[in-house]
N, C-alpha and C positions, 0 to 999 in steps of 0.2 A: 802525452805520456811517452817517456823514453824507454826503449827496450835494448837489451844486450843481444847482439847478433854475431854469430860465429860463421866464418867462411871456411869451407873445406874445398879447396880448388888447387890443382897443380899447374895451371897456366898462369904465369905471373901477370900478364897484361889483363886477363879476365878477372883475376883476383883484385887488381888495382881498380878496375872499373866498378866492381861490386862494392869495394871499400869506399870509393868516392860517392856512390849512390847512398850508402848507409849514412855517410856524413851529411849529405844534402838533406836527407830526411830527418836529421836531428836525432839519430839514434847512436848508441855506443857500440863500437867495434869490440867484440869480446876477444877474439884472436883470429889469426889467419894461419891455417896449416895446409899442407899439401899431401898428407898421408894419414892412413888409418891409425898408426901407432901414436903419432903426436896428438891426433884428435882425441883418442881415448885417454891419453895421459892428461890432457887439459881438462877434460870433463870430470875426471876423478876429483879435481880440486874444487871446481865450481861449475855450475851449469848455466848456459845462456837461455834466453827466452825463445830464440829461433836459430835454426841452422840452415845456411844456404849450402847445399850439398851437390857437388859434381859426382857423376857416376864413375868415370875413369880417373882414379886418383892413385897416388903412389902407395906402397905398403902392401901388407899381406892381404888386405880385404879391399874390395871395391866399395863405392859409395852406398850401394844397396845393401850389401852385407854389413857394412859399418852401421847403417841405419837400424837394421835388425838388432844388432848388438846394443846400440844405444837405447832402443826402446825396451829392451829387456831390463834395463836399470832405471831409465828416466823417461818420463812422458814429454820429451822435448819435441815440439813440432819441427818438421823438416820440409823445406822447399827445395825440390830438385831443380838443378840448372845443368842441362846437358845438351850435347850435340846429337845424341842418339835418339832416334825416333822410330825404331823398328818395333813391331808388335811384341816381340819377346821381351825386350827391355821394358816396354811400357807395362806389360803384365807383371814383371818382377817388381817394378817401382810401385804399382798399385797395391800390391800385397803388403807393403810397409805402411799403408794408410798415410800418405804424405798430405800436407796441406796445400800443395801446389806443384806445378810442373812447368818449367820455362825452357824453351828450346833455344839453343845457340844457333846462329848469332841473334842477339836481341838488341833492341834499342834501349836507350836510357828510360824512355817512357814505359816500355813494356816491363822492365825490371821494377821500376818505381811502382807501377800499378799493382804488380803481383805482390810485392812486399807490403804495400799499403793495405791490400785486401786481407792478407794473412794477419797483419797486426791489428786490423779492425776486429777480426774474429777473436783474437786473443784478448783485446780490451773488453769486448762484450762478455767473453767467458769469465774474465776476472770479476766484472761487475755482477754477473749472475752468481758467481761463487760467493761473493760477499753477502748475498741475500739468500743463499741456499740453506738447506736444513741438514742437520747431522742427527742421526738416530742414536739415542742413548741405549744402553743395555736394557733389555726387557726385564722388568722386575720379576724376580723368581716366584713371588707369591701370587701372581695372577697371570692369566693368559687372555684377559678380557680387553686389555688396552696396552698401548705403547706410548712412550714419551718421545717426541721429536723436538730437538733443540733448534730454535731460530734466534740467532744472536744471543740475547740475554734472557730469553724466556723459553719455557718448555710447553709445547702444545700436547695436550692429552688426546690421543686418537684412539677411539674404540675400534677394536678389531672388526667388529660387525659392520662398521661404517666403511671399511676398505672394500672397494669393488675389485680393483686389479692393480698390478704393478707392471710397469713396462721398462725394459732396459733402455738406457740412454747412454751408450758408450760405457765409460767407467762409472757412470752414475745410474740412478734408478728414479723413476717417477712413480709416486704412490698416488692413486686416484681414490678419493673418498666421495661421499655424497656432496659435500660443499666445497672441498678444497683439492689442490694438487700440491704435493710436496716433492721437491727435488732433494734426493738423498745422495750424499757422497759415498756411496757404497755400490758395488756391482750387484747385479740381480742375484747372483749366486750367494754373495756375502749377506745380502739382505734376507734372502730366503732362509738361510741358515739360522737367522735370528727369530724367525717366525715359527709358530706351531705348525708342523707339517700336516697335522690332521685337519687344519682349517684351510690350507692353501694347496693349490694344484697347478703344476706347470703344464701349460698347453703348447708351448712353443719356446724356443730358446730365448725369445725376447719378452715372453709374457707369463705371469703367474696370476691366477685368479683366486678370489675368495669363494670357496665352494658354496657357502651360504647365500651368495649373491647370484648364483647361476639360475636363470629363469628357464632356459631350455638349451638343448644341444642339437644343432643342425648337422646330422651325420652326412647328409648329402653335400652340404657346402663346407663341411669340416670347420665349423665355427661354434663358439659358445656365446650365447646371448646373455648380456648383463644389462638390464634396462634397455637403453637405446644404443649400446655399443656391442659390436660383434668382434669377439676375440678369436684369432685364428688358432686352429689345431694343426700342428705339423704332422707329417707322416711318421716322424720319429716318436712323437709323444702320443699318437692316437690310441695305441693299445693301452698305454699307461692311464690315459684319461678314462677309457672305458672300464678298466679294471678298478679304478678308484671310485667311480660312481656306482651307486647301488641301484642298478636298473634291472628290469625283468622283461 
């Protein structure tokens, strides 16, 4: 599978080295720019599959700031390539959720392997997306079930059969008695489509079906659902206690 890769690098020789590696790997060069303004202008017209991003670039924004701006509009994976390796820079980079981090100077093999690993993840993600589920609007006339679309069919899922929902980045996983559904909705978006009287958020990454709660471990801060223990965060602990009818 061929991917479009963008290079944001202000060192000409380094940009040439990356461009040659992209060609050797059989992928397409989207464009090469050396500053934040040109990068944003290029992205407004079309988006690549991957960006190789230097930290110190020309323009109003550095590579980390530019990545933040990009991710506000497009979920494009970014692989940082930089000579900076101090803790402060690494912390700034990590907050952008990059797919990788390569230190200069690097060998051809190091760059090749880093790009290969990222693109392998993208390939797996695309394959997963092709078989993932999309939740349809909940019918207004009932709160007993939802329809989840998988390719050309709709699965009818009873609300009572849902044990819990777990955040998975921009996706959500619905766990039922017999199945697991990957939904292309965030946990917040998915929760907004469900009856709030039936579901309870226990953690920023977990929502549980109140009917499926077997017990609450107040000492361990967990909710027990069959054989699964769902964490209760300190932020949600009081809300959990307020929602449950306990004496």
